[in-house]
C-alpha positions, 0 to 999 in steps of 0.5 A: 903289191903291184907297181907304179905302171900297173897302178896308173893302168888300173885306176879306172877299174877301181870303184873310186866313187865309194871311197873317201880318197884314191891314191896310186900307192898307200904305205902303211907305217911311217917307221924307217921301212915306210919312210924309205918306201916314201922316199923312193915313191916320191923320187919316182913321181908316184902319188902316195900317202903314208898312214901311221897309227901313232900320234907322232912320228918316231913313237915306235922308237920312243916306246922302247926301253930308255937305255936302247942303243943301236948297233949300227953306226950313222952310216948304216943307221941312216935313211937314204938322202939324209944322214942321221946327225949324230956321232957314234951309235944312235940312242933310242931318242936320237933315232926317234927324233931323226925319223920325225925330222926325216919325214918333215925334211922331204915333206912326205904326205904322212897322216898320223893317228890313222890305224889301218883296220883292213886291207882287201882286194878289189878288182885289180887293186886294194881297199885300205880301211882305217878307223875313219877313212878308206882308200882305193889304190893299186899298190900297198906297201905294208911296213908296220914293223915287228915287236908291236904286240906282247907275246906272253907264254901261257904259264904266265897266268899261273904266276903269283899275282903279287909278282911284278910281271913286265913284257919288254914292250912295257919296260922303260927303266928299272924304276918299274921293278919291285925291290928284290930279285929280278928274273929276266927271261930272254938272253939275247941282246935286249934281254942282256941289256935289261939284265945289266940295267937291273944289276947296275940298279942293285937288284940280284939278277938272273938271266934265263935263256940259252946263250945265242953266241956273241961277236968276238969283238967290242963294237964300241972300240975304234979298232972294231969299227974299222972292220964294220964295212967288211962285216956289213958287206958280208951281212948284205951280200953273203949271209942272205937267204940267196946263198947256201951259207946264209940259208944254213945260218938262218936254220941255225938261228931259228929258236933262239936270239941273234948273237950278242952284238955289244954285250958279252958273257964277261959283262954279265959275269962281272955284273954278278948276273946268274945265267940259268936255263929254260923255265919249264913250269910254275909251282905255287905261283913261282917259275920252276926249272930243274925242280927248283922254284924261283922266288923273285920280286920282278919278272921281265919277258924279253922275247928272242923274236918278233912273234915268239916268247922266250918263256918256255925255252928256259932250263933252270931256276933259282931263288932271288930272295936270299933264302935258297939258290941252285947248287946251294949258292947264295944269290948275286949281291953285286950291283954290277956296273953301268955301261 
């Protein structure tokens, strides 16, 4: 919103006297996107401040599940000016620590614990209000990220209160799961991660959701990593909304998750995970699809997108207590394998 030149021209027209502080640019969010903006603003000599709601930089990463591992090699996971000091695909904690160290390395003016409540227009600029302060500025960069608020399907309120229900934003590890069967709703990358963890911990596990497709290569193998530069070129320059093929792919991706990058259907099958379809109803407190009730002890919702819940797009359910299952098959008993 606006730029450095406009910011300097408009300073005199803003009602700064009523504000706690004035600044050319306010960046909201100190995640990777916000820090990239800070890097370029600093290089351009534009006065700015970064406001972040968390108490510690990198907490948005630390709040994810323990086993999270990026799909990007260090070359592509790094922010401008300093490469992440790890080998291989960064883990959740490595990325969190890197974000924190990156801001300190460049001495960005980051103010933690500042939750922005409102951004409003004033004349040629903006007012940014937090819980305690307000800022007048000519430009605002909103970099608050995605996946910050749980989106839970309406049918969840009809589930048995004795069923352990977790959203992916609440899930950290399998220690939170109740003994017995586990149903993971959402069959994209995070959902398959969680399902594999559940199976590896010895839980009979079902994965609900449409298969979104998968990469035909194993990204953890050196042979596949050699092809990464070509894939990234396609991703950045061909498969974008600026090209016909990119727009067509975007339309195809609507309504389901991104293709599986690391996990494969063969991994799910080898772990003994039963893949099922769309959940359509709740009967007697249990999820239902194709007229079959699912008796499990834990249910995890792992949405396919930032503002979409995976529940409500599933087709067939099963029983996870060993007493019944679709087509008369017993529940899976294999503990699976850890990645």
